[in-house]
Structures are given as structure tokens and as C-alpha cells.
Steps between C-alpha positions, in 0.01 A plus 500: 500500500159657430313497170172651385277303264179599322227273635221448248272405788530840671584695182797675662867458582559340837803421712556129457551296815465121473291290735805322639809717440732444329306219325290602197244276334476589131261338251509585131252374242687271264446399137213310344711255307301445181724722286818705520498794738530827307711799597192675639468217752869525574477871577301399809749227591789749472324741736436218748864392475618853581260507796651181636858612436426834670348337807794262532752782455323697774544211741171309476489120472261432212310176455389525136226273365395509133242257367473329163143488364485174306124440520173686554564837334211533257502721192221720641499678835130410512592138583410391150696365206775243482787453738805672351702181548253306285515779240878472489482123466264522201712771341817293507374141488647412838351406835412771750766356731765528229393857425526591868849355537633650176383854571596483867858426397485770231384754756786432739756508218374843395486621860861395544602697192343808662697431820181447700579318823318166532240497777571288805181296454332425166170319561312362202123507506468136391704393804273677752151374420441364857575844650254663260226249578554555875470877457176465302364269770578765763303756298216253455472443876472876553221531245683697231451254213223375275476243224411551133493254213864575414665542839524633854484880526578764763207728589664845504190665647589331830841667521439865586850624417512350150591834338769611745799436270357618167260761637123503473507713186722249316287207611185671378672571169598135483140395548386733224780412258539223250797333669285296739188360341177411677426134571147370545604302807725761663339679793721807445706615203814509715460145633789276397572130472686308767470159334395429141339171398638310203252547211252212469603233254860619474822407672742782567872437500523669841221408742468374857243343728347731761213497752290681236589290197783455251647824378775757555564808719413858416794727428453726803485223762839377381695809609320522834568137586864504393593837650346418839660156507850643470466846656217465751144630518629858522821606326682817403500570124309375196597625152370478146390701198232769525269285288467267801359764733130496410450125468779260591642677805159623613377141494810374679440743786132414514532121523808506726359740758159333489664166578740614775333808646844665489660767285650324199780731380630824652659662191379462140738623227407514131703569187355695208485390136760492226338666199577431137225721363279315749543264794716208390298179520526134399145519370624728221742401227848642498592502867875526558690234693852490640592281202364771269747742656790261453405434138549872438839494679376671815632378832212422738676707766464802273125448538545488877685833475216632283252412777698711746411814306145517638361453850322168543164675561520695172422360151810442287490542123707248309669562166801341337667841478461553876633152564800576277574811707474290817739240360756768416479639854526157658798412280665829591461420869648155453783656300583734787504214751713286268750783461517549876561129548773477234680813614685511829215665687679765693447846637409606849151416614290770663297289741279792602406585142436133430265485798314812380445341158399171661242671718362694203456177307335321792263789564364447150454126558342559842248733337273228357774354278568815299754319287494749208637762739739246651633426150559873453705503821707210366581701188594800714762280661627369164537854362599664826830597654562172678809281480473187286507284812213697656297480181546125475412452867181706479373382162537131585335559836204674334478213254420261785156665492467587130613154387665599171792255535749779440790293631417195287760438227378558142319201358707294260290506185700342221567666166531298184850451362458756223400774743773400749753538218367848416522610864858379518589661164355833611694489828824441305417795271433721801827404666694588182304829484337407170181674613342510154510120476382471862197724426412298190509175699288659775234579238516142371445373852206735555340366183533153655333622821814534713586826679854572619618727779870582541617511863841521668460130578434411136195484275161404638232367271127445529218397270301787355137506627242442228244775542411590144307179445215638709240661277 
């Protein structure tokens, strides 16, 4: 089935047709594992997950590759400063290798909580050093590289289409701005490192021998080498955050196409920022993680629902109040599905009306993943004049794309014995129609952070989200 996607490279929506239908090669920039990923990072991963789910639902066979950056990502985009892995090691008193393993595992735990499908291939940068060296050698043979005292650099003046992804105006702004600083040995401000030498007189925890000397790869060469190894020299889709457009992805295109002489990627898709007054960033204190959500009694899937309220190419403003509203809506959806599953789902199904709703939902998805509008269609079904069986059928089908786990049983969080006794006591009071006592116990439970909902199937409880702690 067809789908239109906004291609950053052409700056317009285009009909997507893969190189080798129905196969789709999809590469998504993965985490730099020196710290926890924050929910701003995960907004991009949620969008990429919905892209993959949508393509698979529409009949494509997706080969999804997502890297793990466990070396070479320096603090500054100007190829200066410490490696983030070394920074993490100093911060926590562990080795860089231990930091990489710990935060890699943490990332995938958090991704699982957000119901993000694991990629088919997960290459780690430290396991692909030979491929990176070979790619740099290919660039060297073609005359694109030069040597400085701290590494091997790519001469961007030799690649005429350097600005084609970001646009000439953005590249000129980058040159004039403070983000990329001038280097005395750089031929051009936009030149970038392919291989960095280990500093004289020091031994890094992560370093390798190379034809140019002991050192480590530049961040950009990592993604080019790994993506082309697993998806080929030209593949279908490359995704990431919009902050990668001007530097990281521009440099990926430049070095890859210079080395192969072929088009690198056909479609580039980028997700916009999550704002909490400003772009959420690890370089600032106070970034919010998936664990932060859980500590305040929010389900991570409520955050996934929250992300569905804005198109992936539009900034999304985060607040605890907005997240609370999202959690209530997500819980309401799960409540409907649970009721449909517990009841004898009956009533005649209007197949034609179901198909009309299904097509309306898919039209939203096929229009550059317009999942906010698709979510609105889902709610039209929930509130509409459909039989319970039709509602269940449609909602769970839509959830194959939205990924909200609406058919997953409620998680079994345990209550302490005192609270369990209060819940049971209140239920006995309600059954004997002692509503005054039942209301008093409900208030006691709320004071302990437990919310109750009475349903025909019995009381449901949940922990009350903690939102007032935020100043």
C-alpha cells in the first residue's frame, strides 16, 4: 500500500517506493551510551518506531538497523573536547567499557517500556573499527582527506554538494555561528574528523591501531560504515533528530557519497524537539528520563500516547499536566478494551462501516505519519455507533501501528498490606451500600496515593501521579 513521506533532502512529501520492493532498508541513529537517554531522545525513537510499524502494516518488509555509539562522540561538534564515554567514566568512577555496557542495557530497558520494537541489527561502533578504517582509506585514495596534528580530516571543499541536505543558508549560518569553532589546522570550518589521534603522552581506554597512528574513529564515519555494511551503499530511509541535519547527517552523506560515488540514502526523515521551556538536553541539568516518569507514577506508555498528540515534524511542549491528561486518556482507552474483553463481545458487525473507518485511519498514516489525526479517528470509533465487537476489532488493529499496548493486561503493581486491607474494606462497604464509609475510605486511599475506579467488573486501582512536586 502507498505512503507519502516528507523527505528532508528534497524538502517535500514524496511517494515512497523502496529500491527493491517490498524490502525496505531503514537506518536510525541510535544512542550515545554515556548516560541515560532522556524523554526528548525517546520522542524521536517513538516516531521511528511508528514509521517502522506503519511500513510493516502496509506490507513492506523492513530491515531495521540502529547503531550504538560507544566511542568517538566528542563533547563539541567542532571535533574538540573529550569523548563522551571518557566523560561518563570519570563521572562515575568506572571504565569506559563498563559505562558503555551499563547505559546500553539501560537504553533497551527503557525502549522496551515504551513498546519500541527492537531493531533487527544493532551494531556497536567499537565492534566495527576495521570497516571504519577501510572507509577512511577509500576516501584517502580519492584525495578527500588531509592530516593535522590531531587526526585525519575530510576536506569539505572537495565535495560540491556538501550543503544539499541542510541547505546553503544553514551551512553558512553554521560557519558564522559559535557551534563550530575555527581550528588553526582546519582548511575549512566545515571540515570534520575521520580519525582522531590519541593525545600525546596519554593512553585512552578506547583506542586502536590504524594506518595513521593509534587513535579512535570520528563520530560521523561510524554511522556511514555501519549503515552501508548492513544495508548497502545506497538504501531507502535514514532517520534521526533535526539537530543531526546540519552536521552529523550532512557529514554522513558527504563521506559516503565521496567514497562510493553513489547516492547514499533516498529518504531522510527527521523528528523535531521535545521542549521543556527549551530543547531537552543531557548537557543541561534536570533532563527527564523514563525512570523519572515511573518515579512519579506515570506509565511510560502514557508518554508514548503523549507523543502521539503532535506530528513528528512539529515541536512538542512537555509539561507534567499535559502528561497527566495523556495518561488519563491512555488509561481510558485501556479501560474500554478491558471491558470489551471481559464482556461477551456481541452485536452485529457492520463490515462496510468498519472498512470506512479503517481507510480513514490509514489515510492519516499514509499522509506522512499523521498520527495525531489517526488517534482522533481511533477515538471516533470508540465513541461512535459501532458494536462492541467492531470497536474492539478496529481499536486493536489501529494499535498495531500506534503501539500503545491496549490489549496488554494491567501491570501487577503490588500494594502494601495496609492499603490492600483498605481496598477490601471499602469494597465490602460498597456492597452493603454503606456509601458514606466507602467514600471516607476512598479519601484515605487518595491520601496514600491510590485512586479507585468502580466498574461492573469490580474496583480498579492505580497509583496517583505525582505532579505537584514540580516547581
